[in-house]
C-alpha positions as CSV (number, residue, x, y, z in Angstrom):
1,X,75.1,148.2,77.4
2,X,74.9,145.4,74.8
3,X,78.3,146.3,73.5
4,X,79.8,146.1,77.0
5,X,78.1,142.7,77.5
6,X,79.6,141.5,74.2
7,X,83.1,142.7,75.2
8,X,82.8,141.1,78.6
9,X,81.5,137.8,77.1
10,X,84.3,137.8,74.5
11,X,86.9,138.5,77.2
12,X,85.6,135.7,79.4
13,X,85.6,133.3,76.4
14,X,89.2,134.2,75.5
15,X,90.3,133.8,79.1
16,X,88.6,130.5,79.5
17,X,90.0,129.3,76.2
18,X,93.5,130.3,77.2
19,X,93.0,128.6,80.6
20,X,91.7,125.4,79.0
21,X,94.6,125.4,76.5
22,X,97.1,125.8,79.3
23,X,95.5,123.0,81.3
24,X,95.4,120.9,78.2
25,X,99.1,121.4,77.6
26,X,99.8,120.4,81.2
27,X,97.6,117.3,80.9
28,X,99.2,116.3,77.7
29,X,102.7,116.8,79.2
30,X,101.7,114.8,82.3
31,X,100.3,112.0,80.2
32,X,103.3,112.0,78.0
33,X,105.7,111.9,81.0
34,X,103.7,109.1,82.6
35,X,103.7,107.1,79.4
36,X,107.4,107.6,78.9
37,X,108.2,106.5,82.5
38,X,105.8,103.6,82.3
39,X,107.3,102.4,79.0
40,X,110.9,102.7,80.3
41,X,110.1,100.9,83.6
42,X,108.3,98.0,81.9
43,X,111.1,97.7,79.4
44,X,113.9,97.3,82.0
45,X,113.6,93.5,81.9
46,X,112.8,93.2,78.2
47,X,116.4,92.3,77.4
48,X,118.0,89.0,78.3
49,X,120.3,90.5,80.9
50,X,119.8,93.5,83.2
51,X,122.3,94.9,85.7
52,X,121.8,97.4,88.6
53,X,124.8,99.1,90.2
54,X,123.7,100.4,93.6
55,X,125.7,102.9,95.7
56,X,124.7,105.0,98.7
57,X,125.5,108.7,98.8
58,X,125.5,111.3,101.5
59,X,125.6,108.8,104.3
60,X,125.4,110.3,107.8
61,X,128.1,110.3,110.5
62,X,130.8,107.6,110.4
63,X,129.0,105.8,107.7
64,X,130.0,108.6,105.3
65,X,133.4,106.9,105.0
66,X,131.6,104.3,102.9
67,X,130.2,106.9,100.5
68,X,130.6,105.5,97.0
69,X,133.2,103.0,98.3
70,X,130.9,100.1,98.6
71,X,128.3,99.0,96.0
72,X,125.9,96.2,95.5
73,X,125.5,94.9,92.0
74,X,122.3,93.0,91.1
75,X,122.2,91.1,87.8
76,X,119.3,89.2,86.4
77,X,119.1,87.0,83.3
78,X,116.5,85.1,81.4
79,X,116.4,82.7,78.5
80,X,116.1,84.4,75.1
81,X,112.6,83.2,74.4
82,X,111.3,82.8,78.0
83,X,108.5,85.1,79.3
84,X,108.3,83.6,82.8
85,X,109.8,85.2,85.8
86,X,110.4,81.7,87.2
87,X,113.1,81.1,84.5
88,X,115.2,84.2,85.6
89,X,118.6,83.8,87.1
90,X,119.8,86.3,89.8
91,X,123.2,87.3,91.1
92,X,123.9,89.7,93.9
93,X,127.5,90.9,94.4
94,X,129.1,93.2,96.9
95,X,132.0,95.4,95.9
96,X,134.5,97.5,97.8
97,X,135.8,99.9,95.0
98,X,136.6,97.4,92.3
99,X,137.1,94.4,94.6
100,X,134.4,91.7,94.4
101,X,133.9,90.7,98.1
102,X,131.0,88.3,97.8
103,X,128.6,86.8,95.3
104,X,125.3,84.9,95.7
105,X,124.0,83.3,92.5
106,X,120.7,81.5,91.9
107,X,120.5,79.8,88.5
108,X,119.3,76.5,87.0
109,X,117.6,75.2,90.1
110,X,120.7,75.7,92.3
111,X,122.1,78.4,94.6
112,X,125.8,79.3,94.8
113,X,127.9,81.5,97.1
114,X,131.5,82.8,96.8
115,X,133.2,84.9,99.5
116,X,136.6,86.6,99.3
117,X,137.6,86.0,102.9
118,X,141.1,87.5,102.5
119,X,139.9,90.9,101.5
120,X,136.9,90.9,103.8
121,X,139.1,90.1,106.9
122,X,141.6,92.7,105.7
123,X,138.9,95.3,106.0
124,X,138.2,94.2,109.6
125,X,141.8,94.9,110.6
126,X,144.7,92.6,111.8
127,X,143.3,91.6,115.1
128,X,139.8,90.9,113.9
129,X,141.3,89.1,110.8
130,X,143.2,86.8,113.1
131,X,140.1,86.0,115.2
132,X,138.0,85.3,112.2
133,X,140.6,83.0,110.7
134,X,140.8,81.1,114.0
135,X,137.1,80.7,114.2
136,X,136.9,79.4,110.7
137,X,139.7,77.0,111.3
138,X,137.8,75.6,114.3
139,X,134.6,75.1,112.3
140,X,136.4,73.5,109.3
141,X,137.9,70.9,111.6
142,X,134.5,69.7,112.8
143,X,133.1,66.5,111.3
144,X,131.2,67.0,108.0
145,X,132.2,70.7,107.7
146,X,135.3,70.3,105.4
147,X,133.5,72.1,102.6
148,X,133.9,75.3,104.7
149,X,137.6,75.3,103.6
150,X,136.5,75.8,100.0
151,X,134.5,78.9,101.2
152,X,137.6,80.2,103.0
153,X,139.7,79.8,99.8
154,X,137.2,81.9,97.8
155,X,135.8,79.0,95.8
156,X,132.2,78.7,94.6
157,X,130.1,76.5,96.8
158,X,126.6,75.5,95.8
159,X,123.5,73.4,96.7
160,X,120.6,72.3,94.6
161,X,117.1,73.6,95.5
162,X,115.9,70.0,95.5
163,X,118.5,68.8,98.0
164,X,117.9,71.9,100.3
165,X,114.1,71.5,100.3
166,X,114.3,67.8,101.0
167,X,116.7,68.2,103.9
168,X,114.9,71.2,105.3
169,X,111.6,69.4,105.2
170,X,112.9,66.3,107.0
171,X,114.7,68.4,109.6
172,X,111.6,70.4,110.3
173,X,109.7,67.1,110.8
174,X,112.2,66.0,113.4
175,X,111.9,69.2,115.5
176,X,110.2,68.6,118.9
177,X,106.4,69.2,118.9
178,X,105.6,71.9,121.5
179,X,102.2,72.9,123.0
180,X,100.4,75.3,120.7
181,X,100.0,78.6,122.4
182,X,103.1,78.4,124.6
183,X,105.8,81.1,124.2
184,X,108.2,78.6,122.6
185,X,105.7,76.6,120.5
186,X,106.6,75.9,116.9
187,X,103.7,74.8,114.6
188,X,105.6,73.6,111.6
189,X,102.5,72.5,109.7
190,X,100.8,75.8,110.4
191,X,103.9,77.7,109.1
192,X,103.9,75.7,105.9
193,X,100.2,76.4,105.3
194,X,100.8,80.1,105.9
195,X,103.7,80.2,103.4
196,X,101.5,78.4,100.9
197,X,98.7,80.9,101.4
198,X,101.0,83.8,101.0
199,X,102.4,82.4,97.8
200,X,98.8,82.1,96.5
201,X,98.2,85.7,97.4
202,X,101.2,87.0,95.4
203,X,99.1,87.9,92.3
204,X,96.6,89.8,94.5
205,X,99.4,91.6,96.3
206,X,101.2,92.6,93.2
207,X,98.0,93.8,91.6
208,X,97.0,95.8,94.7
209,X,100.4,97.5,94.9
210,X,100.3,98.5,91.2
211,X,96.8,99.9,91.5
212,X,97.7,101.9,94.6
213,X,100.9,103.2,93.0
214,X,99.0,104.2,89.9
215,X,96.4,106.0,92.0
216,X,98.9,108.1,94.1
217,X,102.1,108.4,92.1
218,X,102.8,111.8,90.6
219,X,105.2,112.0,87.6
220,X,106.8,115.2,86.3
221,X,109.4,115.8,83.6
222,X,112.2,118.0,84.9
223,X,114.5,118.1,81.8
224,X,114.7,116.3,78.5
225,X,116.0,113.1,80.0
226,X,115.1,113.5,83.7
227,X,111.8,112.7,85.4
228,X,110.7,113.1,89.1
229,X,108.4,110.7,90.8
230,X,106.7,111.3,94.2
231,X,104.5,108.9,96.2
232,X,102.7,110.2,99.4
233,X,103.2,107.4,101.9
234,X,100.0,107.8,104.1
235,X,97.4,107.6,101.4
236,X,99.3,105.0,99.5
237,X,99.5,102.7,102.6
238,X,95.8,103.4,103.4
239,X,94.8,102.5,99.8
240,X,96.9,99.3,99.9
241,X,95.5,98.2,103.3
242,X,91.9,98.7,102.0
243,X,92.7,96.4,99.0
244,X,94.6,93.7,100.9
245,X,93.0,93.5,104.4
246,X,90.2,91.1,103.5
247,X,92.1,88.8,101.2
248,X,95.0,88.5,103.7
249,X,92.6,87.9,106.6
250,X,90.7,85.2,104.7
251,X,93.9,83.5,103.4
252,X,95.7,83.4,106.8
253,X,92.5,82.9,108.8
254,X,93.2,85.8,111.1
255,X,90.7,88.1,112.8
256,X,90.0,91.5,111.3
257,X,91.9,94.5,112.6
258,X,89.6,97.1,114.2
259,X,89.2,100.2,112.1
260,X,90.2,102.3,115.1
261,X,93.6,100.6,115.2
262,X,94.0,101.0,111.5
263,X,93.2,104.7,111.7
264,X,95.5,105.2,114.7
265,X,98.4,103.5,112.8
266,X,97.9,105.5,109.7
267,X,97.7,108.7,111.7
268,X,101.3,107.9,113.0
269,X,102.6,108.2,109.4
270,X,103.6,111.9,108.9
271,X,101.2,113.6,106.5
272,X,104.0,115.2,104.6
273,X,106.1,111.9,104.2
274,X,106.7,111.0,100.6
275,X,108.9,108.7,98.6
276,X,110.8,110.7,96.0
277,X,112.8,109.3,93.1
278,X,114.4,110.8,90.0
279,X,114.7,108.8,86.8
280,X,116.9,109.3,83.7
281,X,115.6,107.9,80.5
282,X,117.6,108.1,77.3
283,X,116.1,107.0,73.9
284,X,113.3,105.3,75.8
285,X,115.6,103.2,78.1
286,X,116.0,103.7,81.8
287,X,119.7,104.4,82.6
288,X,119.8,105.8,86.1
289,X,117.7,106.0,89.3
290,X,118.2,108.3,92.3
291,X,116.1,107.1,95.2
292,X,115.9,109.4,98.2
293,X,115.7,108.1,101.8
294,X,112.7,109.9,103.4
295,X,113.5,112.7,105.9
296,X,117.2,112.3,105.2
297,X,119.9,113.6,102.8
298,X,121.0,110.1,102.0
299,X,120.0,108.6,98.6
300,X,120.7,105.5,96.5
301,X,122.2,106.0,93.1
302,X,121.3,103.0,90.8
303,X,122.9,102.6,87.4
304,X,120.9,100.5,84.9
305,X,122.6,98.7,82.1
306,X,122.1,95.6,79.8
307,X,125.3,93.4,79.6
308,X,125.7,91.3,76.5
309,X,126.7,88.1,78.4
310,X,124.1,86.2,80.4
311,X,124.7,84.7,83.8
312,X,126.2,81.3,83.9
313,X,126.5,78.7,86.7
314,X,130.2,78.2,87.9
315,X,131.6,75.1,86.4
316,X,134.0,74.3,89.2
317,X,131.7,74.8,92.2
318,X,131.7,72.4,95.2
319,X,128.2,71.1,95.4
320,X,126.9,70.3,98.9
321,X,125.2,67.0,99.6
322,X,122.4,66.3,102.1
323,X,125.1,65.0,104.5
324,X,126.9,68.4,104.3
325,X,123.6,70.3,105.1
326,X,122.7,68.0,107.9
327,X,126.2,68.3,109.5
328,X,125.9,72.1,109.1
329,X,122.6,72.0,110.9
330,X,123.9,69.8,113.7
331,X,126.8,72.1,114.3
332,X,124.9,75.4,114.2
333,X,122.0,74.0,116.2
334,X,123.7,71.9,118.9
335,X,120.8,72.3,121.4
336,X,118.3,70.8,119.0
337,X,117.4,67.1,119.3
338,X,119.7,64.8,117.4
339,X,118.7,63.9,113.9
340,X,118.5,60.2,112.9
341,X,119.3,58.9,109.5
342,X,117.8,60.9,106.7
343,X,116.8,59.1,103.5
344,X,116.0,61.3,100.5
345,X,114.6,59.2,97.6
346,X,116.2,60.1,94.3
347,X,118.7,62.5,95.8
348,X,120.9,60.8,98.4
349,X,120.9,58.6,101.5
350,X,122.4,60.2,104.5
351,X,123.6,58.4,107.5
352,X,123.9,61.0,110.2
353,X,125.8,60.3,113.4
354,X,123.3,61.1,116.2
355,X,125.9,60.4,118.8
356,X,128.1,63.3,117.7
357,X,128.6,65.6,120.7
358,X,129.5,69.3,120.3
359,X,131.6,70.6,123.2
360,X,130.1,73.6,124.9
361,X,133.2,75.6,124.3
362,X,133.0,74.9,120.6
363,X,129.3,75.7,120.3
364,X,129.9,79.2,121.3
365,X,132.2,79.5,118.3
């Protein structure tokens, strides 16, 4: 009897030891995979310039014609010694095969845009191309919109953030004040306060998202260089709501959402819905991302690289003035009240022509 107990005890000990060893190996492997992925993700922006080449694959229906044909390229640069995200420059480009159709660039306190109208209209077909050219010609002929011809010619056109903010602020101040609570009311001051509150909440939002991701994200190593990530949507959203509800309600001064409504909304998210992503990491650096669209065969393929050359502002760009922006506003918003002279200290003095009338037939253009 004692011998049998010793044999059973020894067997159980060995089994438990083997089980713990196996679990230990899985934990070590999981921790190692998580550490590798975390290190690679945090190191994406460690170099001065990072580029993301994004294409969609397995698009459904007619959209499948664009499979791999169109891509969006996002490039971001920072100063060599800068640690602030505020100093980053950003460029977003749209390609059709190797043709650069459009670019938007934010750098050095200014924003720039360049559009290849010739190739874009060619994609639309002869008839649509002619209609677009006619519409652009009509707009370019309007007072103060001559700069649109530079856009049509594929030239860079830019505006400084200071000029844009100053003009936007004064244009908003000129908008008619409507009764608060009416269906068409516009509380400009309230909107500004909400935007300011949201900006102040940014650190809290980022921290909450990171905590919720860390709590629910599962990471597994598939091959030497490939890792799979999965994030269940319902518990992630629930966790994020719990963290952000009170700070957002306090900052925006809005009433609390009843828990019954929260539970009802969360229940509408399919329990099995997850966000799935594959990552390829080589020598510690992230090189490729495959992000799957939930409940669909479509996925985004994102190549990650680090170009040697940093982004630079175009030297030959046409820079818009406050007068240009005001003219654009008056032509795009003909129903709004006319804007009197706008004076922007330190930037420009704009004498707008409040008597300019836009024919009804042209405003439809």
